[in-house]
DOROTI-762167 format. One record per residue (C-alpha): chain; residue in one letter; x, y, z. Coordinates in steps of 0.2 Angstrom, whole numbers, m for minus. Example, Ala and Ser with C-alpha at 12.3 -4.5 7.8 and 13.67 -1.06 7.14 Angstrom:
// residues 2
 chain resn     u     v     w
     A    a    62   m22    39
     A    s    68    m5    36
***
This chain:
// residues 98
 chain resn     u     v     w
     A    m    46    49  m108
     A    s    48    60   m93
     A    s    43    51   m77
     A    v    44    54   m58
     A    n    39    44   m43
     A    v    25    45   m31
     A    i    22    35   m15
     A    v     5    26   m14
     A    a    m3    16     0
     A    n   m20    11     7
     A    d   m27    20    22
     A    l   m28     7    36
     A    r   m45    12    42
     A    t   m55    15    26
     A    g   m45     5    14
     A    r   m45    19     1
     A    v   m30    23   m10
     A    v   m19    37    m3
     A    y    m4    47    m9
     A    l    10    55     1
     A    d    10    74    m1
     A    r    23    87     1
     A    r    20    89    20
     A    g    21    71    23
     A    n     2    69    25
     A    w    m9    56    16
     A    q   m21    62     3
     A    q   m34    53    m8
     A    s   m30    63   m24
     A    i   m15    59   m34
     A    g   m16    77   m39
     A    n   m10    81   m21
     A    a     4    68   m22
     A    q    23    74   m20
     A    m    32    70   m36
     A    f    50    63   m33
     A    a    63    65   m47
     A    d    77    63   m34
     A    s    81    46   m27
     A    e    88    52   m11
     A    r    72    62    m7
     A    l    62    47   m12
     A    e    71    35    m1
     A    t    68    48    14
     A    a    50    49    10
     A    l    48    30     8
     A    a    56    28    25
     A    q    43    40    32
     A    a    29    30    24
     A    q    35    14    31
     A    s    35    22    48
     A    d    17    27    45
     A    e    14     9    41
     A    q    22     3    58
     A    n    11    16    67
     A    n    m4     9    59
     A    h    m9    24    48
     A    v    m7    16    31
     A    i    m4    m2    24
     A    a     8    m7    10
     A    p    17     9     5
     A    e    25     8   m12
     A    v    34    18   m25
     A    v    24    21   m42
     A    v    31    28   m58
     A    f    21    43   m64
     A    d    22    49   m82
     A    e    22    68   m82
     A    q    19    69  m101
     A    q     3    59   m99
     A    n    m1    66   m82
     A    r    m5    48   m75
     A    p     3    33   m67
     A    q    14    24   m80
     A    h     6     7   m76
     A    y   m12     2   m80
     A    r   m15    m5   m62
     A    e   m10    12   m54
     A    q   m21    21   m67
     A    i   m36    12   m61
     A    r   m31    14   m42
     A    s   m29    33   m45
     A    h   m45    36   m55
     A    g   m56    21   m51
     A    p   m72    19   m40
     A    g   m62    14   m25
     A    c   m54    31   m22
     A    l   m69    42   m26
     A    p   m78    50   m11
     A    q   m95    46   m17
     A    h   m92    27   m16
     A    p   m92    21     2
     A    p   m80     8     8
     A    l   m86   m10     4
     A    l   m84   m16    22
     A    r   m93    m8    36
     A    s   m91   m11    55
     A    a  m106   m20    63
***
């Protein structure tokens, strides 16, 4: 199995699942996520993600294993997060401000 890592979090304002891209921005599509095969680059990017969390952009950044052969996250929970209703633009956030 050929696997790499991606960094996932939730957008603090919308709650949507987001992925860190090559430019250090957060994207809703896992297809735009930066794939990390190198642990040193992964650690640097994770430090940036944690900084984004401290600056109230995202919450709970974490590393997820991505299976390149299957073209999906390795774990079922992350497969649901990446393709489930919570990340699709046609589904509005569950909570709305009053």
